[in-house]
N, CA, C and O atoms as CSV, one atom per row, in Angstrom:
chain,resi,resn,atom,element,x,y,z
A,1,MET,N,N,11.380,-6.646,31.321
A,1,MET,CA,C,10.372,-7.539,31.543
A,1,MET,C,C,9.548,-7.717,30.600
A,1,MET,O,O,9.096,-6.808,29.903
A,2,LYS,N,N,9.161,-9.417,30.449
A,2,LYS,CA,C,8.939,-9.574,29.499
A,2,LYS,C,C,7.334,-10.027,29.707
A,2,LYS,O,O,6.800,-10.557,30.681
A,3,VAL,N,N,6.460,-9.383,27.691
A,3,VAL,CA,C,4.924,-9.411,27.777
A,3,VAL,C,C,4.743,-10.442,28.115
A,3,VAL,O,O,5.766,-11.025,28.473
A,4,LEU,N,N,3.780,-11.029,28.181
A,4,LEU,CA,C,3.055,-12.173,28.108
A,4,LEU,C,C,1.715,-11.685,27.081
A,4,LEU,O,O,1.583,-12.522,26.189
A,5,TYR,N,N,1.083,-10.986,27.015
A,5,TYR,CA,C,0.030,-10.975,26.038
A,5,TYR,C,C,-0.059,-9.458,25.585
A,5,TYR,O,O,0.250,-8.663,26.473
A,6,ASN,N,N,-0.326,-9.058,24.693
A,6,ASN,CA,C,-0.209,-7.984,23.769
A,6,ASN,C,C,-1.153,-7.850,22.322
A,6,ASN,O,O,-1.550,-8.791,21.634
A,7,ASN,N,N,-1.401,-6.239,22.064
A,7,ASN,CA,C,-2.734,-6.305,21.052
A,7,ASN,C,C,-1.732,-5.297,20.112
A,7,ASN,O,O,-1.624,-4.078,20.241
A,8,LEU,N,N,-1.314,-5.814,19.526
A,8,LEU,CA,C,-0.642,-4.544,18.907
A,8,LEU,C,C,-0.953,-4.655,17.538
A,8,LEU,O,O,-0.149,-5.271,16.839
A,9,TYR,N,N,-1.817,-4.247,17.093
A,9,TYR,CA,C,-2.213,-4.093,15.110
A,9,TYR,C,C,-1.848,-3.105,14.769
A,9,TYR,O,O,-2.098,-2.077,15.399
A,10,THR,N,N,-1.169,-3.124,13.704
A,10,THR,CA,C,-0.970,-2.195,12.492
A,10,THR,C,C,-1.241,-2.444,11.195
A,10,THR,O,O,-1.269,-3.537,10.629
A,11,HIS,N,N,-1.468,-1.214,10.694
A,11,HIS,CA,C,-1.628,-1.243,8.939
A,11,HIS,C,C,-0.489,-0.654,8.937
A,11,HIS,O,O,-0.008,0.323,9.511
A,12,PHE,N,N,-0.086,-1.538,8.076
A,12,PHE,CA,C,0.930,-0.980,6.753
A,12,PHE,C,C,0.908,-0.687,5.115
A,12,PHE,O,O,0.481,-1.532,4.328
A,13,VAL,N,N,1.465,0.733,4.654
A,13,VAL,CA,C,1.606,0.759,3.536
A,13,VAL,C,C,3.335,1.262,3.339
A,13,VAL,O,O,4.303,1.904,3.747
A,14,PHE,N,N,2.701,0.306,2.299
A,14,PHE,CA,C,4.478,0.247,1.274
A,14,PHE,C,C,4.131,0.962,0.312
A,14,PHE,O,O,2.998,0.965,-0.168
A,15,THR,N,N,5.566,1.996,-0.267
A,15,THR,CA,C,4.981,2.609,-1.348
A,15,THR,C,C,6.397,2.045,-2.601
A,15,THR,O,O,7.594,2.254,-2.407
A,16,THR,N,N,5.927,1.472,-3.573
A,16,THR,CA,C,7.447,1.301,-4.605
A,16,THR,C,C,8.091,2.774,-4.669
A,16,THR,O,O,7.474,3.837,-4.610
A,17,GLN,N,N,9.647,2.562,-4.820
A,17,GLN,CA,C,10.357,3.717,-5.164
A,17,GLN,C,C,9.786,4.550,-6.350
A,17,GLN,O,O,9.711,4.020,-7.459
A,18,ASN,N,N,9.344,5.947,-6.143
A,18,ASN,CA,C,8.748,6.915,-6.605
A,18,ASN,C,C,7.351,6.645,-7.078
A,18,ASN,O,O,6.969,7.235,-8.089
A,19,ARG,N,N,6.542,5.811,-6.452
A,19,ARG,CA,C,5.230,5.432,-6.316
A,19,ARG,C,C,5.060,4.725,-8.398
A,19,ARG,O,O,4.086,4.894,-9.131
A,20,VAL,N,N,6.247,4.065,-8.711
A,20,VAL,CA,C,6.152,3.261,-10.300
A,20,VAL,C,C,5.635,2.084,-9.864
A,20,VAL,O,O,6.032,1.422,-8.905
A,21,PRO,N,N,4.424,1.765,-10.856
A,21,PRO,CA,C,3.783,0.189,-10.502
A,21,PRO,C,C,4.297,-0.525,-11.225
A,21,PRO,O,O,3.978,-0.729,-12.396
A,22,SER,N,N,5.105,-0.970,-10.667
A,22,SER,CA,C,6.420,-2.207,-10.593
A,22,SER,C,C,5.601,-3.323,-10.237
A,22,SER,O,O,5.710,-4.278,-11.006
A,23,ILE,N,N,4.708,-3.481,-9.154
A,23,ILE,CA,C,4.099,-4.825,-9.270
A,23,ILE,C,C,3.013,-5.522,-10.248
A,23,ILE,O,O,1.792,-5.431,-10.382
A,24,ALA,N,N,4.016,-6.241,-10.847
A,24,ALA,CA,C,2.652,-6.600,-11.824
A,24,ALA,C,C,1.406,-8.001,-10.968
A,24,ALA,O,O,1.522,-8.886,-10.120
A,25,ALA,N,N,0.335,-7.455,-11.831
A,25,ALA,CA,C,-0.746,-8.472,-11.329
A,25,ALA,C,C,-0.317,-10.061,-11.538
A,25,ALA,O,O,-1.073,-10.983,-11.234
A,26,SER,N,N,0.628,-10.194,-11.940
A,26,SER,CA,C,0.717,-11.790,-12.403
A,26,SER,C,C,1.549,-12.261,-11.510
A,26,SER,O,O,1.653,-13.487,-11.500
A,27,HIS,N,N,2.543,-11.320,-10.315
A,27,HIS,CA,C,3.210,-11.782,-9.310
A,27,HIS,C,C,2.564,-11.335,-8.493
A,27,HIS,O,O,3.128,-11.336,-7.399
A,28,ARG,N,N,1.470,-10.878,-8.503
A,28,ARG,CA,C,1.073,-10.170,-7.083
A,28,ARG,C,C,1.208,-11.197,-5.750
A,28,ARG,O,O,1.835,-10.997,-4.709
A,29,GLU,N,N,0.313,-12.496,-6.189
A,29,GLU,CA,C,-0.374,-13.154,-4.954
A,29,GLU,C,C,1.404,-13.942,-4.516
A,29,GLU,O,O,1.544,-14.039,-3.297
A,30,ARG,N,N,2.276,-14.304,-5.102
A,30,ARG,CA,C,3.695,-14.883,-5.214
A,30,ARG,C,C,4.260,-13.907,-4.182
A,30,ARG,O,O,4.940,-14.368,-3.264
A,31,ILE,N,N,3.956,-12.175,-4.288
A,31,ILE,CA,C,4.713,-11.214,-3.194
A,31,ILE,C,C,4.383,-11.403,-2.117
A,31,ILE,O,O,5.143,-11.658,-1.182
A,32,GLU,N,N,2.372,-11.245,-2.036
A,32,GLU,CA,C,2.177,-11.231,-0.791
A,32,GLU,C,C,2.816,-12.600,-0.068
A,32,GLU,O,O,3.564,-12.544,0.907
A,33,LYS,N,N,2.388,-13.842,-0.720
A,33,LYS,CA,C,2.743,-14.546,0.327
A,33,LYS,C,C,4.076,-15.143,0.594
A,33,LYS,O,O,4.333,-16.178,1.209
A,34,TYR,N,N,5.075,-14.092,-0.121
A,34,TYR,CA,C,5.916,-14.256,0.778
A,34,TYR,C,C,6.475,-13.539,1.762
A,34,TYR,O,O,7.365,-13.776,2.580
A,35,ILE,N,N,5.501,-12.235,1.436
A,35,ILE,CA,C,5.848,-10.886,2.771
A,35,ILE,C,C,5.224,-11.832,4.503
A,35,ILE,O,O,5.592,-11.747,5.675
A,36,THR,N,N,4.039,-12.745,3.705
A,36,THR,CA,C,3.186,-13.116,5.000
A,36,THR,C,C,3.855,-14.245,5.425
A,36,THR,O,O,3.312,-14.613,6.466
A,37,GLY,N,N,4.885,-15.068,5.090
A,37,GLY,CA,C,5.799,-15.697,5.197
A,37,GLY,C,C,7.004,-14.814,6.314
A,37,GLY,O,O,6.996,-15.326,7.434
A,38,ILE,N,N,7.651,-14.032,6.227
A,38,ILE,CA,C,8.156,-13.005,6.469
A,38,ILE,C,C,7.910,-12.605,8.390
A,38,ILE,O,O,8.526,-12.507,9.452
A,39,VAL,N,N,6.299,-12.479,7.662
A,39,VAL,CA,C,5.502,-11.793,8.655
A,39,VAL,C,C,5.811,-13.214,10.356
A,39,VAL,O,O,6.395,-13.226,11.439
A,40,ASN,N,N,5.207,-13.858,9.760
A,40,ASN,CA,C,4.654,-15.446,10.570
A,40,ASN,C,C,6.054,-15.738,10.986
A,40,ASN,O,O,6.227,-16.065,12.161
A,41,ASN,N,N,7.122,-15.663,10.149
A,41,ASN,CA,C,8.398,-16.438,10.912
A,41,ASN,C,C,9.010,-15.743,11.735
A,41,ASN,O,O,10.093,-16.114,12.188
A,42,HIS,N,N,8.198,-14.138,12.229
A,42,HIS,CA,C,9.088,-13.612,13.347
A,42,HIS,C,C,7.739,-13.570,14.292
A,42,HIS,O,O,7.439,-12.421,14.614
A,43,LYS,N,N,7.178,-14.230,14.618
A,43,LYS,CA,C,6.463,-14.200,16.012
A,43,LYS,C,C,5.459,-13.606,15.760
A,43,LYS,O,O,4.684,-13.382,16.690
A,44,CYS,N,N,5.050,-13.029,14.048
A,44,CYS,CA,C,3.972,-11.969,14.112
A,44,CYS,C,C,2.923,-12.942,13.726
A,44,CYS,O,O,2.917,-14.172,13.677
A,45,LYS,N,N,1.634,-11.619,13.347
A,45,LYS,CA,C,0.473,-12.569,12.584
A,45,LYS,C,C,0.000,-11.420,11.070
A,45,LYS,O,O,-0.245,-10.215,11.130
A,46,MET,N,N,-0.001,-12.206,9.980
A,46,MET,CA,C,-1.138,-11.398,8.806
A,46,MET,C,C,-2.462,-11.444,8.961
A,46,MET,O,O,-3.025,-12.445,8.518
A,47,TYR,N,N,-3.012,-10.737,9.403
A,47,TYR,CA,C,-4.480,-10.769,9.006
A,47,TYR,C,C,-4.787,-11.106,8.130
A,47,TYR,O,O,-5.367,-12.161,7.873
A,48,ALA,N,N,-4.117,-9.385,6.731
A,48,ALA,CA,C,-4.698,-9.167,5.319
A,48,ALA,C,C,-3.335,-8.744,4.627
A,48,ALA,O,O,-2.297,-8.393,5.187
A,49,ILE,N,N,-3.564,-8.849,3.432
A,49,ILE,CA,C,-2.583,-8.060,2.580
A,49,ILE,C,C,-3.369,-7.804,1.456
A,49,ILE,O,O,-4.497,-8.291,1.381
A,50,TYR,N,N,-2.829,-6.973,0.419
A,50,TYR,CA,C,-2.827,-6.649,-1.040
A,50,TYR,C,C,-1.782,-5.715,-1.108
A,50,TYR,O,O,-1.394,-4.793,-0.390
A,51,ALA,N,N,-1.260,-6.472,-2.722
A,51,ALA,CA,C,-0.248,-6.126,-2.988
A,51,ALA,C,C,-0.892,-4.939,-4.659
A,51,ALA,O,O,-0.780,-5.433,-5.781
A,52,ASN,N,N,-1.409,-3.683,-4.514
A,52,ASN,CA,C,-1.257,-2.918,-5.693
A,52,ASN,C,C,0.427,-3.117,-6.209
A,52,ASN,O,O,1.504,-3.489,-5.743
A,53,PRO,N,N,-0.205,-2.559,-7.589
A,53,PRO,CA,C,1.188,-1.881,-8.443
A,53,PRO,C,C,1.954,-0.976,-8.031
A,53,PRO,O,O,3.060,-0.924,-8.571
A,54,GLU,N,N,1.642,-0.010,-6.993
A,54,GLU,CA,C,2.309,1.127,-6.625
A,54,GLU,C,C,2.375,1.014,-5.214
A,54,GLU,O,O,3.072,1.892,-4.703
A,55,HIS,N,N,1.805,0.111,-4.332
A,55,HIS,CA,C,1.801,0.164,-3.054
A,55,HIS,C,C,1.172,-0.984,-2.240
A,55,HIS,O,O,-0.001,-0.811,-2.570
A,56,VAL,N,N,1.151,-1.968,-1.457
A,56,VAL,CA,C,1.034,-3.123,-0.359
A,56,VAL,C,C,0.229,-2.059,0.872
A,56,VAL,O,O,0.430,-0.912,1.271
A,57,HIS,N,N,-0.782,-3.165,1.195
A,57,HIS,CA,C,-1.361,-2.743,2.273
A,57,HIS,C,C,-1.046,-4.264,2.721
A,57,HIS,O,O,-0.884,-5.308,2.089
A,58,PHE,N,N,-1.026,-3.846,4.418
A,58,PHE,CA,C,-1.537,-5.027,5.319
A,58,PHE,C,C,-1.676,-4.967,6.257
A,58,PHE,O,O,-1.074,-3.951,6.602
A,59,LEU,N,N,-2.320,-5.599,7.450
A,59,LEU,CA,C,-2.700,-5.811,9.155
A,59,LEU,C,C,-2.242,-6.724,9.347
A,59,LEU,O,O,-2.667,-7.808,8.947
A,60,VAL,N,N,-1.024,-6.510,10.161
A,60,VAL,CA,C,-0.184,-7.146,11.274
A,60,VAL,C,C,-0.711,-7.286,12.808
A,60,VAL,O,O,-1.111,-6.322,13.461
A,61,SER,N,N,-0.650,-8.724,13.325
A,61,SER,CA,C,-0.139,-8.139,15.293
A,61,SER,C,C,1.212,-8.368,15.057
A,61,SER,O,O,1.712,-9.105,14.207
A,62,ARG,N,N,1.833,-7.566,16.009
A,62,ARG,CA,C,3.130,-7.838,15.750
A,62,ARG,C,C,3.418,-8.138,17.567
A,62,ARG,O,O,2.769,-7.804,18.558
A,63,ASP,N,N,4.711,-8.922,17.392
A,63,ASP,CA,C,5.488,-9.357,18.600
A,63,ASP,C,C,5.607,-8.332,19.310
A,63,ASP,O,O,5.821,-7.256,18.750
A,64,ALA,N,N,5.492,-8.411,20.783
A,64,ALA,CA,C,5.596,-7.311,21.654
A,64,ALA,C,C,7.557,-6.485,22.070
A,64,ALA,O,O,7.958,-5.387,22.457
A,65,ASP,N,N,8.328,-8.044,21.623
A,65,ASP,CA,C,9.974,-7.466,21.412
A,65,ASP,C,C,10.050,-6.621,19.708
A,65,ASP,O,O,11.098,-6.440,19.087
A,66,MET,N,N,8.893,-6.279,19.315
A,66,MET,CA,C,9.557,-6.199,17.460
A,66,MET,C,C,8.706,-4.735,17.545
A,66,MET,O,O,7.503,-4.523,17.691
A,67,SER,N,N,9.970,-3.733,17.375
A,67,SER,CA,C,8.321,-2.387,16.514
A,67,SER,C,C,8.228,-2.439,15.355
A,67,SER,O,O,8.737,-3.188,14.522
A,68,GLU,N,N,7.296,-1.302,15.260
A,68,GLU,CA,C,7.048,-1.088,13.506
A,68,GLU,C,C,8.007,-1.216,12.995
A,68,GLU,O,O,8.058,-2.016,12.061
A,69,LYS,N,N,9.407,-0.338,13.465
A,69,LYS,CA,C,10.006,0.343,12.345
A,69,LYS,C,C,11.514,-0.698,12.201
A,69,LYS,O,O,12.528,-0.512,11.529
A,70,GLU,N,N,11.169,-1.728,13.058
A,70,GLU,CA,C,11.833,-3.452,12.819
A,70,GLU,C,C,11.109,-4.014,12.195
A,70,GLU,O,O,11.486,-4.080,11.025
A,71,LEU,N,N,10.008,-4.584,12.425
A,71,LEU,CA,C,9.188,-5.175,11.240
A,71,LEU,C,C,9.226,-4.535,10.099
A,71,LEU,O,O,9.513,-5.247,9.137
A,72,ALA,N,N,9.005,-3.280,9.857
A,72,ALA,CA,C,8.947,-3.023,7.907
A,72,ALA,C,C,10.155,-2.439,7.838
A,72,ALA,O,O,10.042,-1.453,7.109
A,73,GLU,N,N,11.378,-2.567,8.276
A,73,GLU,CA,C,12.719,-2.696,7.769
A,73,GLU,C,C,13.176,-4.170,7.079
A,73,GLU,O,O,13.856,-4.467,6.097
A,74,LEU,N,N,12.405,-4.980,8.167
A,74,LEU,CA,C,12.893,-6.605,7.436
A,74,LEU,C,C,11.925,-6.896,6.361
A,74,LEU,O,O,12.262,-7.769,5.561
A,75,ILE,N,N,10.953,-6.406,6.225
A,75,ILE,CA,C,9.935,-6.980,5.277
A,75,ILE,C,C,10.325,-6.340,4.255
A,75,ILE,O,O,10.423,-6.961,3.197
A,76,ALA,N,N,10.626,-5.036,4.302
A,76,ALA,CA,C,11.097,-3.742,2.930
A,76,ALA,C,C,12.515,-4.761,2.401
A,76,ALA,O,O,12.376,-5.307,1.307
A,77,ASP,N,N,13.653,-4.971,3.055
A,77,ASP,CA,C,14.557,-5.492,3.043
A,77,ASP,C,C,14.523,-6.824,2.417
A,77,ASP,O,O,15.203,-7.146,1.443
A,78,ALA,N,N,14.000,-7.294,2.808
A,78,ALA,CA,C,13.878,-9.452,2.321
A,78,ALA,C,C,13.074,-9.725,1.110
A,78,ALA,O,O,13.172,-10.639,0.292
A,79,SER,N,N,11.849,-8.227,1.216
A,79,SER,CA,C,11.093,-8.805,-0.091
A,79,SER,C,C,11.487,-7.589,-1.331
A,79,SER,O,O,10.611,-7.310,-2.149
A,80,GLU,N,N,12.911,-6.869,-1.406
A,80,GLU,CA,C,13.229,-6.384,-2.351
A,80,GLU,C,C,13.931,-7.348,-2.788
A,80,GLU,O,O,13.855,-7.513,-4.005
A,81,ILE,N,N,14.839,-8.310,-2.008
A,81,ILE,CA,C,15.768,-9.248,-2.344
A,81,ILE,C,C,14.983,-10.406,-3.314
A,81,ILE,O,O,15.201,-10.867,-4.435
A,82,PHE,N,N,14.340,-10.541,-2.663
A,82,PHE,CA,C,13.113,-11.677,-3.002
A,82,PHE,C,C,12.165,-10.945,-4.384
A,82,PHE,O,O,11.140,-11.585,-4.616
A,83,ILE,N,N,12.295,-10.217,-4.923
A,83,ILE,CA,C,11.597,-9.750,-5.486
A,83,ILE,C,C,12.722,-9.738,-7.127
A,83,ILE,O,O,12.710,-10.361,-8.188
A,84,ASN,N,N,13.609,-8.609,-6.486
A,84,ASN,CA,C,14.622,-9.152,-7.399
A,84,ASN,C,C,15.598,-10.079,-7.924
A,84,ASN,O,O,16.417,-10.006,-8.841
A,85,ALA,N,N,15.312,-10.889,-7.166
A,85,ALA,CA,C,15.982,-12.599,-7.364
A,85,ALA,C,C,15.578,-13.264,-8.072
A,85,ALA,O,O,16.169,-14.215,-8.585
A,86,ASN,N,N,14.315,-12.869,-8.295
A,86,ASN,CA,C,12.745,-13.750,-9.143
A,86,ASN,C,C,12.658,-12.771,-10.165
A,86,ASN,O,O,12.079,-12.932,-11.239
A,87,GLU,N,N,13.464,-11.392,-9.660
A,87,GLU,CA,C,12.920,-10.943,-11.742
A,87,GLU,C,C,11.439,-10.700,-11.243
A,87,GLU,O,O,10.675,-10.917,-12.184
A,88,LEU,N,N,10.920,-10.415,-10.367
A,88,LEU,CA,C,9.360,-10.251,-10.334
A,88,LEU,C,C,9.038,-8.955,-11.067
A,88,LEU,O,O,7.810,-8.924,-10.999
A,89,CYS,N,N,9.450,-7.805,-11.765
A,89,CYS,CA,C,9.613,-6.577,-12.301
A,89,CYS,C,C,10.373,-6.651,-13.162
A,89,CYS,O,O,11.158,-7.554,-13.454
A,90,LYS,N,N,10.090,-5.278,-13.815
A,90,LYS,CA,C,10.968,-4.916,-14.958
A,90,LYS,C,C,12.183,-3.646,-14.167
A,90,LYS,O,O,11.874,-2.584,-13.627
A,91,GLY,N,N,13.340,-4.134,-14.323
A,91,GLY,CA,C,14.783,-3.064,-13.786
A,91,GLY,C,C,14.382,-3.926,-12.124
A,91,GLY,O,O,13.686,-4.820,-11.642
A,92,LYS,N,N,15.568,-2.711,-11.713
A,92,LYS,CA,C,15.734,-2.848,-10.341
A,92,LYS,C,C,14.497,-2.539,-9.366
A,92,LYS,O,O,13.965,-1.434,-9.476
A,93,PHE,N,N,13.935,-3.592,-8.274
A,93,PHE,CA,C,13.043,-3.286,-7.375
A,93,PHE,C,C,13.378,-2.259,-6.249
A,93,PHE,O,O,14.536,-2.003,-5.919
A,94,CYS,N,N,12.094,-1.599,-5.595
A,94,CYS,CA,C,12.985,-1.026,-4.306
A,94,CYS,C,C,11.689,-0.425,-3.991
A,94,CYS,O,O,10.871,0.073,-4.764
A,95,TRP,N,N,11.623,-0.617,-2.162
A,95,TRP,CA,C,10.328,0.087,-2.235
A,95,TRP,C,C,10.664,2.101,-1.717
A,95,TRP,O,O,11.884,2.263,-1.690
A,96,GLN,N,N,10.199,2.921,-1.499
A,96,GLN,CA,C,10.267,4.064,-0.787
A,96,GLN,C,C,11.305,3.908,0.448
A,96,GLN,O,O,11.363,2.770,0.915
A,97,THR,N,N,11.873,4.584,0.856
A,97,THR,CA,C,12.841,4.762,2.124
A,97,THR,C,C,11.767,4.930,3.977
A,97,THR,O,O,11.997,4.792,5.179
A,98,SER,N,N,11.073,5.148,3.433
A,98,SER,CA,C,9.764,5.169,4.227
A,98,SER,C,C,8.304,4.877,4.352
A,98,SER,O,O,7.620,5.316,3.427
A,99,CYS,N,N,7.779,4.331,5.152
A,99,CYS,CA,C,6.724,3.684,4.843
A,99,CYS,C,C,5.278,4.262,5.891
A,99,CYS,O,O,5.670,4.846,6.902
A,100,SER,N,N,4.052,4.185,5.787
A,100,SER,CA,C,3.222,3.947,6.687
A,100,SER,C,C,2.885,2.853,8.095
A,100,SER,O,O,3.117,1.647,8.015
A,101,ALA,N,N,2.409,3.393,9.139
A,101,ALA,CA,C,2.053,2.464,9.689
A,101,ALA,C,C,0.950,3.209,10.935
A,101,ALA,O,O,1.088,4.147,11.720
A,102,PHE,N,N,-0.162,2.254,10.631
A,102,PHE,CA,C,-1.339,2.961,12.006
A,102,PHE,C,C,-1.828,1.348,12.516
A,102,PHE,O,O,-1.973,0.170,12.188
A,103,SER,N,N,-1.973,2.666,13.901
A,103,SER,CA,C,-2.538,1.226,14.615
A,103,SER,C,C,-3.319,1.369,14.739
A,103,SER,O,O,-3.750,2.522,14.762
A,104,VAL,N,N,-4.248,0.093,14.949
A,104,VAL,CA,C,-5.565,-0.295,14.663
A,104,VAL,C,C,-6.140,-1.118,16.030
A,104,VAL,O,O,-5.605,-2.191,16.312
A,105,SER,N,N,-7.112,-0.654,16.773
A,105,SER,CA,C,-7.758,-1.137,17.645
A,105,SER,C,C,-8.282,-2.984,17.086
A,105,SER,O,O,-8.569,-3.497,16.005
A,106,LYS,N,N,-8.197,-3.389,18.271
A,106,LYS,CA,C,-8.892,-4.989,17.769
A,106,LYS,C,C,-10.011,-4.859,17.182
A,106,LYS,O,O,-10.353,-5.349,16.106
A,107,LYS,N,N,-10.970,-3.769,18.335
A,107,LYS,CA,C,-12.899,-3.778,17.674
A,107,LYS,C,C,-12.995,-3.749,15.949
A,107,LYS,O,O,-13.955,-4.157,15.295
A,108,ASP,N,N,-11.298,-2.948,15.224
A,108,ASP,CA,C,-11.729,-2.607,13.896
A,108,ASP,C,C,-11.118,-3.109,12.814
A,108,ASP,O,O,-10.927,-2.604,11.708
A,109,ILE,N,N,-10.723,-4.545,13.416
A,109,ILE,CA,C,-9.410,-5.978,12.341
A,109,ILE,C,C,-10.519,-6.026,11.617
A,109,ILE,O,O,-10.258,-5.695,10.461
A,110,ASP,N,N,-11.893,-6.347,11.803
A,110,ASP,CA,C,-12.784,-7.242,10.290
A,110,ASP,C,C,-12.735,-5.915,9.584
A,110,ASP,O,O,-12.485,-6.171,8.406
A,111,LYS,N,N,-12.853,-4.655,9.748
A,111,LYS,CA,C,-13.648,-3.625,8.855
A,111,LYS,C,C,-12.191,-3.602,7.908
A,111,LYS,O,O,-12.339,-3.894,6.721
A,112,VAL,N,N,-10.480,-3.193,8.491
A,112,VAL,CA,C,-9.575,-2.650,8.235
A,112,VAL,C,C,-9.464,-4.035,7.295
A,112,VAL,O,O,-9.665,-4.014,6.081
A,113,CYS,N,N,-9.145,-5.135,7.980
A,113,CYS,CA,C,-8.921,-6.617,6.668
A,113,CYS,C,C,-10.232,-6.421,5.740
A,113,CYS,O,O,-9.688,-6.828,4.714
A,114,LYS,N,N,-11.346,-6.156,5.383
A,114,LYS,CA,C,-12.508,-5.809,4.370
A,114,LYS,C,C,-12.179,-4.927,3.662
A,114,LYS,O,O,-12.551,-5.022,2.492
A,115,TYR,N,N,-11.260,-3.574,4.103
A,115,TYR,CA,C,-10.912,-2.231,3.291
A,115,TYR,C,C,-9.644,-3.010,2.389
A,115,TYR,O,O,-9.558,-3.080,1.163
A,116,ILE,N,N,-8.689,-3.571,3.436
A,116,ILE,CA,C,-7.290,-4.387,1.960
A,116,ILE,C,C,-7.829,-5.173,1.256
A,116,ILE,O,O,-7.660,-5.237,0.039
A,117,ARG,N,N,-8.610,-5.941,1.963
A,117,ARG,CA,C,-9.329,-6.876,0.698
A,117,ARG,C,C,-9.692,-6.652,-0.524
A,117,ARG,O,O,-9.348,-7.284,-1.523
A,118,ASN,N,N,-10.813,-5.203,-0.416
A,118,ASN,CA,C,-11.207,-4.554,-1.062
A,118,ASN,C,C,-10.472,-3.565,-2.453
A,118,ASN,O,O,-11.120,-3.017,-3.345
A,119,GLN,N,N,-9.102,-3.560,-2.304
A,119,GLN,CA,C,-8.004,-2.776,-3.175
A,119,GLN,C,C,-8.998,-2.877,-4.464
A,119,GLN,O,O,-9.955,-2.107,-4.543
A,120,PRO,N,N,-8.778,-3.704,-5.318
A,120,PRO,CA,C,-9.169,-3.296,-6.356
A,120,PRO,C,C,-9.967,-2.662,-6.523
A,120,PRO,O,O,-9.724,-1.914,-7.469
A,121,GLU,N,N,-11.278,-2.445,-5.926
A,121,GLU,CA,C,-12.521,-2.198,-6.180
A,121,GLU,C,C,-12.568,-0.853,-5.563
A,121,GLU,O,O,-13.580,-0.201,-5.822
A,122,HIS,N,N,-11.751,-0.351,-4.861
A,122,HIS,CA,C,-11.623,0.544,-4.206
A,122,HIS,C,C,-11.233,1.842,-5.279
A,122,HIS,O,O,-11.938,2.741,-5.738
A,123,HIS,N,N,-9.995,1.559,-5.431
A,123,HIS,CA,C,-9.189,2.321,-6.475
A,123,HIS,C,C,-10.057,2.241,-8.068
A,123,HIS,O,O,-9.902,2.701,-9.199
A,124,LYS,N,N,-10.552,1.791,-7.698
A,124,LYS,CA,C,-11.509,2.043,-9.372
A,124,LYS,C,C,-12.278,3.631,-9.283
A,124,LYS,O,O,-12.781,4.363,-10.137
A,125,LYS,N,N,-12.090,3.733,-7.839
A,125,LYS,CA,C,-12.686,4.819,-7.581
A,125,LYS,C,C,-12.016,5.999,-6.847
A,125,LYS,O,O,-12.713,7.011,-6.762
A,126,GLN,N,N,-10.884,6.041,-6.345
A,126,GLN,CA,C,-10.100,6.629,-5.464
A,126,GLN,C,C,-8.434,6.102,-5.617
A,126,GLN,O,O,-7.899,5.031,-5.333
A,127,THR,N,N,-7.881,7.422,-6.221
A,127,THR,CA,C,-6.374,6.864,-6.181
A,127,THR,C,C,-5.457,6.624,-5.327
A,127,THR,O,O,-5.822,6.885,-4.181
A,128,TYR,N,N,-4.483,6.259,-5.408
A,128,TYR,CA,C,-3.557,5.854,-4.359
A,128,TYR,C,C,-2.976,7.470,-3.779
A,128,TYR,O,O,-2.188,7.524,-2.835
A,129,THR,N,N,-3.286,8.244,-4.208
A,129,THR,CA,C,-2.833,10.102,-3.291
A,129,THR,C,C,-3.819,10.430,-3.005
A,129,THR,O,O,-3.783,11.211,-2.054
A,130,GLU,N,N,-5.103,10.145,-3.497
A,130,GLU,CA,C,-6.146,10.407,-2.649
A,130,GLU,C,C,-6.752,9.959,-1.279
A,130,GLU,O,O,-7.341,10.636,-0.436
A,131,GLU,N,N,-6.344,8.195,-1.297
A,131,GLU,CA,C,-6.281,7.529,-0.462
A,131,GLU,C,C,-5.554,7.960,0.751
A,131,GLU,O,O,-5.998,8.344,1.833
A,132,TYR,N,N,-4.303,7.808,0.323
A,132,TYR,CA,C,-3.205,8.825,1.518
A,132,TYR,C,C,-3.332,9.440,2.017
A,132,TYR,O,O,-2.818,9.424,3.135
A,133,ASN,N,N,-4.166,10.547,1.573
A,133,ASN,CA,C,-4.541,11.886,1.849
A,133,ASN,C,C,-5.284,11.606,2.685
A,133,ASN,O,O,-5.022,12.056,3.801
A,134,VAL,N,N,-6.736,10.604,2.497
A,134,VAL,CA,C,-7.591,10.566,3.567
A,134,VAL,C,C,-7.405,9.911,4.947
A,134,VAL,O,O,-8.011,10.159,5.989
A,135,PHE,N,N,-6.433,9.020,4.714
A,135,PHE,CA,C,-5.357,8.347,5.680
A,135,PHE,C,C,-5.034,9.408,7.000
A,135,PHE,O,O,-5.382,9.436,8.181
A,136,LEU,N,N,-4.211,10.219,6.159
A,136,LEU,CA,C,-3.427,11.291,7.289
A,136,LEU,C,C,-4.704,12.033,7.643
A,136,LEU,O,O,-4.993,12.148,8.835
A,137,LYS,N,N,-5.388,12.475,6.831
A,137,LYS,CA,C,-6.465,13.242,7.751
A,137,LYS,C,C,-7.121,12.995,8.720
A,137,LYS,O,O,-7.462,13.784,9.602
A,138,PHE,N,N,-7.489,11.182,8.577
A,138,PHE,CA,C,-8.488,10.324,9.766
A,138,PHE,C,C,-7.247,10.054,10.478
A,138,PHE,O,O,-7.753,9.755,11.560
A,139,TYR,N,N,-6.105,9.951,10.649
A,139,TYR,CA,C,-5.113,9.493,11.599
A,139,TYR,C,C,-4.282,11.062,12.071
A,139,TYR,O,O,-3.154,11.057,12.564
A,140,GLN,N,N,-4.784,11.868,11.907
A,140,GLN,CA,C,-4.835,13.565,11.756
A,140,GLN,C,C,-3.358,13.848,11.959
A,140,GLN,O,O,-3.011,14.326,13.039
A,141,GLN,N,N,-2.335,13.562,10.890
A,141,GLN,CA,C,-0.749,13.536,10.331
A,141,GLN,C,C,-0.923,14.539,9.242
A,141,GLN,O,O,-1.802,14.832,8.432
A,142,THR,N,N,0.369,14.975,9.577
A,142,THR,CA,C,0.833,15.527,8.481
A,142,THR,C,C,1.688,15.149,7.702
A,142,THR,O,O,2.203,14.213,8.314
A,143,LEU,N,N,2.398,15.277,6.380
A,143,LEU,CA,C,3.120,14.901,5.687
A,143,LEU,C,C,4.497,15.391,5.753
A,143,LEU,O,O,4.632,16.599,5.559
A,144,LYS,N,N,5.818,14.521,6.048
A,144,LYS,CA,C,6.918,15.387,6.739
A,144,LYS,C,C,7.663,15.214,5.902
A,144,LYS,O,O,8.784,15.720,5.959
């Protein structure tokens, strides 16, 4: 059955391998634009993205024919190739083999976008580990 309309918003968090701060501020926007292009070229829409040194947050609406897993794998594989081919970090770049995907209600899109765009200020007050533990508690998940 063809889905004519969907409301599938997902907040992804990708982490660099071993949480090494591999993403330099000088390459942040280039990496964000590349990931945005991947999303937009696969019938999905990017709402907000911010690349921190050791993790990236982004909020997308997904095409109904693409699962979170499929989109995450597509973005991870293509962005790793792009970052390495363009030597945008020291040494070989790779993401952790798992990521997080949190569903977002339509009414919370603006709030999540503001949160993502405010990452530099946010991380002056809270480390990535503290932030991630808050997410897990909010979404009532346990680390696997």
